[in-house]
N, CA, C and O atoms as CSV, one atom per row, in Angstrom:
chain,resi,resn,atom,element,x,y,z
A,1,UNK,N,N,-65.365,44.801,9.874
A,1,UNK,CA,C,-64.487,44.692,8.586
A,1,UNK,C,C,-62.709,45.403,8.918
A,1,UNK,O,O,-61.732,45.370,8.170
A,2,UNK,N,N,-62.822,45.890,10.068
A,2,UNK,CA,C,-61.504,46.145,10.858
A,2,UNK,C,C,-60.719,44.884,11.509
A,2,UNK,O,O,-59.524,44.843,11.801
A,3,UNK,N,N,-61.559,44.006,11.639
A,3,UNK,CA,C,-61.757,42.862,12.786
A,3,UNK,C,C,-60.745,42.094,10.984
A,3,UNK,O,O,-59.529,41.905,11.013
A,4,UNK,N,N,-61.576,41.809,9.721
A,4,UNK,CA,C,-61.065,41.165,8.644
A,4,UNK,C,C,-59.838,41.591,8.381
A,4,UNK,O,O,-58.984,40.714,8.246
A,5,UNK,N,N,-59.425,43.015,8.239
A,5,UNK,CA,C,-58.527,43.372,7.495
A,5,UNK,C,C,-57.298,43.322,8.619
A,5,UNK,O,O,-56.152,43.601,8.268
A,6,UNK,N,N,-57.559,43.008,9.777
A,6,UNK,CA,C,-56.348,42.497,10.645
A,6,UNK,C,C,-56.141,41.003,10.971
A,6,UNK,O,O,-55.207,40.592,11.659
A,7,UNK,N,N,-56.981,40.319,10.482
A,7,UNK,CA,C,-56.906,39.066,10.382
A,7,UNK,C,C,-56.141,38.984,8.673
A,7,UNK,O,O,-55.174,38.225,8.612
A,8,UNK,N,N,-56.467,39.588,7.574
A,8,UNK,CA,C,-56.206,39.287,6.288
A,8,UNK,C,C,-54.369,40.239,6.403
A,8,UNK,O,O,-53.565,40.336,5.476
A,9,UNK,N,N,-54.251,40.636,7.434
A,9,UNK,CA,C,-53.071,41.877,7.494
A,9,UNK,C,C,-51.936,40.427,7.981
A,9,UNK,O,O,-50.975,39.980,7.356
A,10,UNK,N,N,-52.518,39.980,9.316
A,10,UNK,CA,C,-51.989,38.823,9.988
A,10,UNK,C,C,-51.752,37.554,9.061
A,10,UNK,O,O,-50.753,36.869,9.273
A,11,UNK,N,N,-52.641,37.211,8.031
A,11,UNK,CA,C,-52.420,35.852,6.963
A,11,UNK,C,C,-51.350,36.422,6.190
A,11,UNK,O,O,-50.476,35.597,5.925
A,12,UNK,N,N,-51.105,37.850,5.644
A,12,UNK,CA,C,-50.581,37.850,4.941
A,12,UNK,C,C,-48.755,37.908,5.524
A,12,UNK,O,O,-47.792,37.563,4.840
A,13,UNK,N,N,-48.720,38.332,6.650
A,13,UNK,CA,C,-47.566,38.607,7.373
A,13,UNK,C,C,-47.206,37.311,7.798
A,13,UNK,O,O,-46.002,37.097,7.653
A,14,UNK,N,N,-48.107,36.008,8.462
A,14,UNK,CA,C,-47.503,34.711,8.361
A,14,UNK,C,C,-46.990,34.173,7.164
A,14,UNK,O,O,-46.088,33.338,7.089
A,15,UNK,N,N,-47.735,34.797,6.036
A,15,UNK,CA,C,-47.316,34.082,4.460
A,15,UNK,C,C,-45.919,34.413,4.185
A,15,UNK,O,O,-45.025,33.607,3.928
A,16,UNK,N,N,-45.838,35.518,4.257
A,16,UNK,CA,C,-44.185,36.343,4.299
A,16,UNK,C,C,-43.142,35.921,5.085
A,16,UNK,O,O,-41.935,36.108,4.929
A,17,UNK,N,N,-43.785,35.280,6.019
A,17,UNK,CA,C,-42.771,34.749,7.565
A,17,UNK,C,C,-42.482,33.582,6.628
A,17,UNK,O,O,-41.352,33.261,6.258
A,18,UNK,N,N,-43.343,33.128,6.368
A,18,UNK,CA,C,-43.426,31.200,5.838
A,18,UNK,C,C,-42.434,31.219,4.661
A,18,UNK,O,O,-41.508,30.416,4.547
A,19,UNK,N,N,-42.762,32.386,3.642
A,19,UNK,CA,C,-41.799,32.357,2.836
A,19,UNK,C,C,-40.384,32.714,3.244
A,19,UNK,O,O,-39.444,32.090,2.751
A,20,UNK,N,N,-40.133,33.947,4.356
A,20,UNK,CA,C,-38.627,33.818,4.255
A,20,UNK,C,C,-37.847,32.545,4.946
A,20,UNK,O,O,-36.646,32.279,4.906
A,21,UNK,N,N,-39.106,31.729,5.701
A,21,UNK,CA,C,-38.347,30.575,6.146
A,21,UNK,C,C,-38.147,30.149,5.329
A,21,UNK,O,O,-36.936,30.179,5.107
A,22,UNK,N,N,-38.944,29.466,4.278
A,22,UNK,CA,C,-38.753,28.377,3.431
A,22,UNK,C,C,-37.297,28.500,2.894
A,22,UNK,O,O,-36.498,27.566,2.822
A,23,UNK,N,N,-36.915,30.683,2.272
A,23,UNK,CA,C,-36.215,30.592,1.565
A,23,UNK,C,C,-34.782,30.641,2.006
A,23,UNK,O,O,-33.807,30.499,1.268
A,24,UNK,N,N,-34.771,30.903,3.553
A,24,UNK,CA,C,-33.492,30.638,4.369
A,24,UNK,C,C,-33.314,29.040,4.340
A,24,UNK,O,O,-32.155,28.624,4.347
A,25,UNK,N,N,-34.110,28.338,4.314
A,25,UNK,CA,C,-34.222,26.738,4.270
A,25,UNK,C,C,-33.216,26.258,3.101
A,25,UNK,O,O,-32.165,25.617,3.087
A,26,UNK,N,N,-34.251,27.031,1.873
A,26,UNK,CA,C,-33.415,26.733,0.783
A,26,UNK,C,C,-32.044,27.107,0.516
A,26,UNK,O,O,-31.303,26.262,0.014
A,27,UNK,N,N,-31.590,28.318,0.798
A,27,UNK,CA,C,-30.194,28.786,0.779
A,27,UNK,C,C,-29.157,27.996,2.223
A,27,UNK,O,O,-27.931,27.916,2.297
A,28,UNK,N,N,-30.059,27.580,3.077
A,28,UNK,CA,C,-29.026,26.636,3.790
A,28,UNK,C,C,-28.954,25.285,3.735
A,28,UNK,O,O,-28.373,24.660,4.622
A,29,UNK,N,N,-29.596,24.619,2.580
A,29,UNK,CA,C,-29.804,23.419,2.401
A,29,UNK,C,C,-28.235,23.588,0.937
A,29,UNK,O,O,-27.136,23.042,0.837
A,30,UNK,N,N,-28.887,24.485,0.200
A,30,UNK,CA,C,-28.077,24.834,-0.782
A,30,UNK,C,C,-26.383,25.115,-0.521
A,30,UNK,O,O,-25.474,24.880,-1.317
A,31,UNK,N,N,-26.273,25.731,0.950
A,31,UNK,CA,C,-24.984,25.979,1.719
A,31,UNK,C,C,-23.992,24.623,1.851
A,31,UNK,O,O,-22.821,24.367,1.572
A,32,UNK,N,N,-25.321,23.785,2.530
A,32,UNK,CA,C,-24.742,22.429,3.053
A,32,UNK,C,C,-24.314,21.674,1.967
A,32,UNK,O,O,-23.337,20.934,2.085
A,33,UNK,N,N,-24.950,21.776,0.888
A,33,UNK,CA,C,-24.772,20.980,-0.579
A,33,UNK,C,C,-23.359,21.251,-0.845
A,33,UNK,O,O,-22.600,20.307,-1.062
A,34,UNK,N,N,-23.007,22.274,-0.847
A,34,UNK,CA,C,-21.712,23.121,-1.205
A,34,UNK,C,C,-20.825,22.144,-0.352
A,34,UNK,O,O,-20.058,21.235,-0.669
A,35,UNK,N,N,-21.242,22.703,0.916
A,35,UNK,CA,C,-19.875,22.004,1.599
A,35,UNK,C,C,-19.643,21.155,1.527
A,35,UNK,O,O,-18.448,20.908,1.687
A,36,UNK,N,N,-20.840,19.705,1.147
A,36,UNK,CA,C,-20.960,18.327,0.888
A,36,UNK,C,C,-19.705,18.079,0.153
A,36,UNK,O,O,-18.652,17.503,0.427
A,37,UNK,N,N,-20.265,18.836,-1.086
A,37,UNK,CA,C,-19.581,18.571,-2.437
A,37,UNK,C,C,-18.194,18.831,-2.240
A,37,UNK,O,O,-17.341,18.060,-2.678
A,38,UNK,N,N,-17.805,20.267,-1.368
A,38,UNK,CA,C,-16.112,20.574,-1.845
A,38,UNK,C,C,-15.848,19.798,-0.362
A,38,UNK,O,O,-14.950,20.494,0.111
A,39,UNK,N,N,-16.119,18.804,0.570
A,39,UNK,CA,C,-15.824,18.105,1.239
A,39,UNK,C,C,-15.215,16.568,0.543
A,39,UNK,O,O,-14.194,15.906,0.723
A,40,UNK,N,N,-16.637,16.400,-0.475
A,40,UNK,CA,C,-16.251,15.328,-1.727
A,40,UNK,C,C,-14.906,15.530,-2.381
A,40,UNK,O,O,-14.085,14.654,-2.653
A,41,UNK,N,N,-14.819,16.797,-2.585
A,41,UNK,CA,C,-13.671,16.887,-3.730
A,41,UNK,C,C,-12.341,17.167,-2.913
A,41,UNK,O,O,-11.310,17.570,-3.451
A,42,UNK,N,N,-12.459,16.937,-1.700
A,42,UNK,CA,C,-10.970,17.169,-0.686
A,42,UNK,C,C,-11.008,15.883,-0.703
A,42,UNK,O,O,-10.010,15.322,-1.156
A,43,UNK,N,N,-11.873,15.244,-0.340
A,43,UNK,CA,C,-11.333,13.308,0.149
A,43,UNK,C,C,-11.292,12.874,-0.806
A,43,UNK,O,O,-11.033,11.694,-0.566
A,44,UNK,N,N,-11.413,13.053,-2.440
A,44,UNK,CA,C,-10.903,12.464,-3.380
A,44,UNK,C,C,-9.640,13.004,-3.872
A,44,UNK,O,O,-8.792,12.452,-4.572
A,45,UNK,N,N,-9.669,14.331,-3.318
A,45,UNK,CA,C,-8.189,14.555,-3.683
A,45,UNK,C,C,-6.801,13.772,-2.849
A,45,UNK,O,O,-5.651,13.466,-3.166
A,46,UNK,N,N,-7.908,13.633,-1.271
A,46,UNK,CA,C,-6.857,12.713,-0.247
A,46,UNK,C,C,-6.606,11.575,-0.702
A,46,UNK,O,O,-5.442,11.173,-0.678
A,47,UNK,N,N,-7.441,10.931,-1.128
A,47,UNK,CA,C,-7.582,9.745,-1.924
A,47,UNK,C,C,-6.586,9.539,-2.261
A,47,UNK,O,O,-5.629,8.971,-1.735
A,48,UNK,N,N,-6.849,10.314,-3.825
A,48,UNK,CA,C,-5.611,10.027,-4.631
A,48,UNK,C,C,-4.266,10.414,-4.582
A,48,UNK,O,O,-3.399,10.087,-5.392
A,49,UNK,N,N,-4.142,11.074,-3.666
A,49,UNK,CA,C,-2.657,11.303,-2.473
A,49,UNK,C,C,-2.178,10.291,-2.239
A,49,UNK,O,O,-1.052,9.858,-2.484
A,50,UNK,N,N,-3.199,9.775,-1.645
A,50,UNK,CA,C,-3.139,8.305,-1.143
A,50,UNK,C,C,-2.507,7.051,-1.817
A,50,UNK,O,O,-1.502,6.385,-1.568
A,51,UNK,N,N,-3.488,6.982,-2.773
A,51,UNK,CA,C,-3.447,6.202,-3.846
A,51,UNK,C,C,-2.025,6.603,-4.422
A,51,UNK,O,O,-1.162,5.725,-4.420
A,52,UNK,N,N,-1.808,7.482,-4.766
A,52,UNK,CA,C,-0.399,7.967,-5.346
A,52,UNK,C,C,0.464,7.385,-4.997
A,52,UNK,O,O,1.212,6.666,-5.660
A,53,UNK,N,N,0.490,7.776,-3.162
A,53,UNK,CA,C,2.043,7.436,-2.745
A,53,UNK,C,C,1.916,5.639,-1.763
A,53,UNK,O,O,2.734,5.038,-1.068
A,54,UNK,N,N,0.398,5.301,-2.213
A,54,UNK,CA,C,0.686,3.562,-1.840
A,54,UNK,C,C,1.317,3.487,-3.209
A,54,UNK,O,O,2.376,2.860,-3.222
A,55,UNK,N,N,0.888,4.012,-4.439
A,55,UNK,CA,C,1.416,3.192,-5.667
A,55,UNK,C,C,3.247,3.349,-5.421
A,55,UNK,O,O,3.997,2.378,-5.519
A,56,UNK,N,N,3.698,4.685,-5.111
A,56,UNK,CA,C,5.031,4.701,-5.121
A,56,UNK,C,C,5.432,3.943,-3.999
A,56,UNK,O,O,6.502,3.445,-4.350
A,57,UNK,N,N,5.191,3.584,-2.887
A,57,UNK,CA,C,5.316,2.777,-1.937
A,57,UNK,C,C,5.480,1.393,-2.120
A,57,UNK,O,O,6.338,0.805,-1.461
A,58,UNK,N,N,4.638,0.681,-3.079
A,58,UNK,CA,C,4.121,-0.315,-3.695
A,58,UNK,C,C,5.579,-0.502,-4.787
A,58,UNK,O,O,6.233,-1.544,-4.750
A,59,UNK,N,N,5.937,0.611,-5.692
A,59,UNK,CA,C,7.153,0.861,-6.427
A,59,UNK,C,C,8.255,0.394,-5.587
A,59,UNK,O,O,8.929,-0.544,-6.013
A,60,UNK,N,N,8.543,0.930,-4.418
A,60,UNK,CA,C,9.203,1.025,-3.809
A,60,UNK,C,C,9.681,-0.377,-3.369
A,60,UNK,O,O,10.836,-0.785,-3.247
A,61,UNK,N,N,8.284,-1.135,-3.122
A,61,UNK,CA,C,8.653,-2.249,-2.533
A,61,UNK,C,C,8.860,-3.371,-3.439
A,61,UNK,O,O,9.657,-4.261,-3.143
A,62,UNK,N,N,8.093,-3.389,-4.686
A,62,UNK,CA,C,8.718,-3.523,-5.858
A,62,UNK,C,C,10.407,-4.003,-5.815
A,62,UNK,O,O,10.997,-5.053,-5.560
A,63,UNK,N,N,10.804,-2.626,-6.210
A,63,UNK,CA,C,12.181,-2.500,-6.388
A,63,UNK,C,C,12.901,-3.106,-5.316
A,63,UNK,O,O,13.608,-4.036,-5.703
A,64,UNK,N,N,12.953,-2.839,-3.906
A,64,UNK,CA,C,13.187,-3.643,-2.944
A,64,UNK,C,C,12.763,-4.887,-3.016
A,64,UNK,O,O,13.133,-5.344,-1.934
A,65,UNK,N,N,12.199,-5.780,-3.613
A,65,UNK,CA,C,11.565,-7.117,-3.707
A,65,UNK,C,C,12.806,-6.933,-4.726
A,65,UNK,O,O,13.892,-7.194,-4.208
A,66,UNK,N,N,12.843,-6.541,-6.043
A,66,UNK,CA,C,13.540,-7.201,-6.938
A,66,UNK,C,C,15.449,-6.820,-7.006
A,66,UNK,O,O,16.273,-7.138,-7.864
A,67,UNK,N,N,15.594,-6.126,-5.869
A,67,UNK,CA,C,17.001,-5.993,-5.155
A,67,UNK,C,C,17.164,-6.841,-4.545
A,67,UNK,O,O,18.214,-7.449,-4.756
A,68,UNK,N,N,16.298,-7.324,-3.532
A,68,UNK,CA,C,16.536,-8.410,-2.888
A,68,UNK,C,C,16.424,-9.798,-3.228
A,68,UNK,O,O,16.910,-10.682,-2.524
A,69,UNK,N,N,15.769,-10.020,-4.335
A,69,UNK,CA,C,16.020,-11.326,-5.154
A,69,UNK,C,C,16.865,-11.365,-5.724
A,69,UNK,O,O,17.195,-12.537,-5.905
A,70,UNK,N,N,17.848,-10.305,-6.428
A,70,UNK,CA,C,18.935,-10.289,-7.217
A,70,UNK,C,C,19.919,-10.658,-6.282
A,70,UNK,O,O,20.744,-11.455,-6.728
A,71,UNK,N,N,20.085,-10.274,-5.000
A,71,UNK,CA,C,20.589,-10.635,-3.786
A,71,UNK,C,C,20.647,-11.921,-3.334
A,71,UNK,O,O,21.582,-12.722,-3.346
A,72,UNK,N,N,19.446,-12.023,-2.905
A,72,UNK,CA,C,19.797,-13.790,-2.744
A,72,UNK,C,C,20.303,-14.595,-4.054
A,72,UNK,O,O,21.220,-15.411,-3.972
A,73,UNK,N,N,19.638,-14.304,-5.268
A,73,UNK,CA,C,19.822,-15.087,-6.208
A,73,UNK,C,C,21.587,-14.934,-6.634
A,73,UNK,O,O,21.967,-15.688,-7.530
A,74,UNK,N,N,22.733,-13.892,-5.947
A,74,UNK,CA,C,23.522,-13.908,-6.318
A,74,UNK,C,C,24.314,-14.680,-4.740
A,74,UNK,O,O,25.432,-15.194,-4.720
A,75,UNK,N,N,23.537,-14.582,-3.761
A,75,UNK,CA,C,24.054,-15.614,-2.776
A,75,UNK,C,C,23.717,-16.819,-3.377
A,75,UNK,O,O,24.668,-17.477,-3.798
A,76,UNK,N,N,22.835,-17.177,-3.491
A,76,UNK,CA,C,22.537,-18.913,-3.680
A,76,UNK,C,C,23.526,-19.058,-4.820
A,76,UNK,O,O,24.308,-19.978,-4.580
A,77,UNK,N,N,23.815,-18.303,-6.286
A,77,UNK,CA,C,25.139,-18.788,-6.872
A,77,UNK,C,C,26.022,-18.883,-6.086
A,77,UNK,O,O,26.399,-20.035,-5.873
A,78,UNK,N,N,26.712,-17.774,-5.338
A,78,UNK,CA,C,27.793,-18.085,-4.473
A,78,UNK,C,C,27.829,-19.381,-3.665
A,78,UNK,O,O,28.764,-20.178,-3.742
A,79,UNK,N,N,26.851,-19.531,-2.954
A,79,UNK,CA,C,26.648,-20.448,-2.133
A,79,UNK,C,C,26.959,-22.163,-2.954
A,79,UNK,O,O,27.751,-23.044,-2.622
A,80,UNK,N,N,25.917,-22.108,-4.159
A,80,UNK,CA,C,26.797,-23.036,-5.222
A,80,UNK,C,C,27.984,-23.547,-5.598
A,80,UNK,O,O,28.314,-24.713,-5.816
A,81,UNK,N,N,28.629,-22.467,-5.652
A,81,UNK,CA,C,30.061,-22.193,-6.445
A,81,UNK,C,C,30.766,-22.523,-5.124
A,81,UNK,O,O,31.646,-23.354,-5.352
A,82,UNK,N,N,30.708,-22.172,-3.774
A,82,UNK,CA,C,31.341,-22.665,-2.571
A,82,UNK,C,C,30.858,-23.701,-2.448
A,82,UNK,O,O,31.679,-24.587,-2.213
A,83,UNK,N,N,29.514,-24.108,-2.521
A,83,UNK,CA,C,29.509,-25.738,-2.446
A,83,UNK,C,C,30.175,-26.678,-3.182
A,83,UNK,O,O,30.790,-27.728,-2.997
A,84,UNK,N,N,29.771,-25.782,-4.296
A,84,UNK,CA,C,30.841,-27.282,-5.510
A,84,UNK,C,C,31.832,-27.374,-5.345
A,84,UNK,O,O,32.374,-28.464,-5.525
A,85,UNK,N,N,32.656,-26.097,-4.854
A,85,UNK,CA,C,34.337,-26.223,-4.668
A,85,UNK,C,C,34.539,-27.410,-2.968
A,85,UNK,O,O,35.183,-28.426,-2.707
A,86,UNK,N,N,33.592,-26.525,-2.218
A,86,UNK,CA,C,33.733,-27.684,-1.072
A,86,UNK,C,C,33.570,-28.869,-1.516
A,86,UNK,O,O,34.305,-29.682,-0.955
A,87,UNK,N,N,32.661,-29.438,-2.577
A,87,UNK,CA,C,32.290,-31.157,-2.899
A,87,UNK,C,C,33.819,-31.419,-3.515
A,87,UNK,O,O,34.610,-32.361,-3.475
A,88,UNK,N,N,33.814,-30.262,-4.029
A,88,UNK,CA,C,35.157,-30.946,-5.165
A,88,UNK,C,C,36.497,-31.072,-4.732
A,88,UNK,O,O,37.474,-31.516,-5.335
A,89,UNK,N,N,36.328,-30.368,-2.996
A,89,UNK,CA,C,37.724,-30.082,-2.661
A,89,UNK,C,C,37.776,-31.615,-1.595
A,89,UNK,O,O,38.810,-32.240,-1.363
A,90,UNK,N,N,36.221,-32.018,-1.000
A,90,UNK,CA,C,36.105,-32.839,-0.320
A,90,UNK,C,C,36.027,-34.319,-0.972
A,90,UNK,O,O,36.010,-35.362,-0.318
A,91,UNK,N,N,35.985,-34.219,-2.356
A,91,UNK,CA,C,36.454,-35.522,-3.162
A,91,UNK,C,C,37.641,-35.840,-3.113
A,91,UNK,O,O,38.259,-36.830,-2.722
A,92,UNK,N,N,37.920,-34.787,-3.603
A,92,UNK,CA,C,39.881,-34.804,-3.870
A,92,UNK,C,C,40.986,-35.037,-2.651
A,92,UNK,O,O,42.202,-35.225,-2.675
A,93,UNK,N,N,39.923,-34.932,-1.473
A,93,UNK,CA,C,40.822,-35.221,-0.127
A,93,UNK,C,C,40.212,-36.678,-0.018
A,93,UNK,O,O,41.104,-37.523,-0.097
A,94,UNK,N,N,38.974,-37.202,0.137
A,94,UNK,CA,C,38.791,-38.358,-0.271
A,94,UNK,C,C,39.200,-39.597,-0.815
A,94,UNK,O,O,39.189,-40.673,-0.217
A,95,UNK,N,N,39.654,-39.341,-2.277
A,95,UNK,CA,C,40.365,-39.782,-2.999
A,95,UNK,C,C,41.570,-39.854,-2.690
A,95,UNK,O,O,42.159,-40.847,-3.117
A,96,UNK,N,N,42.239,-39.014,-1.985
A,96,UNK,CA,C,43.665,-38.733,-1.934
A,96,UNK,C,C,43.638,-40.118,-0.807
A,96,UNK,O,O,44.068,-41.223,-1.135
A,97,UNK,N,N,43.257,-39.920,0.079
A,97,UNK,CA,C,42.651,-40.870,1.595
A,97,UNK,C,C,42.988,-42.381,1.411
A,97,UNK,O,O,43.753,-43.107,2.046
A,98,UNK,N,N,41.898,-42.713,-0.028
A,98,UNK,CA,C,41.166,-44.046,-0.643
A,98,UNK,C,C,42.573,-44.152,-1.313
A,98,UNK,O,O,42.953,-45.259,-0.931
A,99,UNK,N,N,43.646,-43.583,-2.163
A,99,UNK,CA,C,44.439,-43.912,-2.409
A,99,UNK,C,C,45.545,-44.436,-1.592
A,99,UNK,O,O,45.981,-45.585,-1.655
A,100,UNK,N,N,46.001,-43.407,-0.747
A,100,UNK,CA,C,46.948,-43.630,0.313
A,100,UNK,C,C,46.885,-45.008,0.735
A,100,UNK,O,O,47.699,-45.915,0.561
A,101,UNK,N,N,45.378,-44.996,1.525
A,101,UNK,CA,C,44.910,-46.392,2.171
A,101,UNK,C,C,45.514,-47.553,1.461
A,101,UNK,O,O,46.408,-48.255,1.933
A,102,UNK,N,N,44.792,-47.748,-0.062
A,102,UNK,CA,C,45.324,-48.721,-0.925
A,102,UNK,C,C,46.685,-49.084,-0.638
A,102,UNK,O,O,47.080,-50.185,-0.254
A,103,UNK,N,N,47.538,-47.782,-0.920
A,103,UNK,CA,C,49.033,-47.950,-1.206
A,103,UNK,C,C,49.521,-48.887,-0.042
A,103,UNK,O,O,50.207,-49.904,-0.151
A,104,UNK,N,N,48.968,-48.263,1.191
A,104,UNK,CA,C,49.564,-48.506,2.510
A,104,UNK,C,C,49.617,-50.011,2.871
A,104,UNK,O,O,50.423,-50.718,3.475
A,105,UNK,N,N,48.073,-50.271,2.069
A,105,UNK,CA,C,47.467,-51.817,2.539
A,105,UNK,C,C,48.468,-52.815,1.285
A,105,UNK,O,O,48.384,-54.043,1.261
A,106,UNK,N,N,49.058,-52.299,0.655
A,106,UNK,CA,C,49.564,-52.723,-0.505
A,106,UNK,C,C,51.386,-53.331,-0.002
A,106,UNK,O,O,52.005,-54.322,-0.390
A,107,UNK,N,N,51.652,-52.595,0.658
A,107,UNK,CA,C,52.864,-52.583,1.450
A,107,UNK,C,C,53.165,-53.653,2.032
A,107,UNK,O,O,52.274,-54.120,2.743
A,108,UNK,N,N,54.205,-54.255,1.970
A,108,UNK,CA,C,54.657,-55.337,3.101
A,108,UNK,C,C,54.738,-54.976,4.574
A,108,UNK,O,O,55.298,-53.955,4.972
A,109,UNK,N,N,54.225,-55.753,5.260
A,109,UNK,CA,C,53.950,-55.507,7.083
A,109,UNK,C,C,55.876,-55.455,7.405
A,109,UNK,O,O,56.792,-56.194,7.044
A,110,UNK,N,N,55.829,-54.463,8.066
A,110,UNK,CA,C,57.554,-54.203,8.706
A,110,UNK,C,C,57.611,-55.237,9.141
A,110,UNK,O,O,58.629,-55.606,9.727
């Protein structure tokens, strides 16, 4: 009877210990999952900040590109204007030379 009672106390104590172990495990799993969720929330926040900053950079890049396109187009227009002026000047000089040569050719030899 005493030995049965000792065994039953031992069984009960093993059961209590196993319940305690399970409850600690459950609590620790819950703690880990809370930590995982909070890490996930922080990482989402970090990603969103990164996305916003990338968007800000891309807006800046687009605006720089727009400004540079405007600058290039102004440069192209000014080059075209200068080129047109050079062509007009060159044509005028060539026509003057041709006119002078024609006039010189029509003169009698000295």
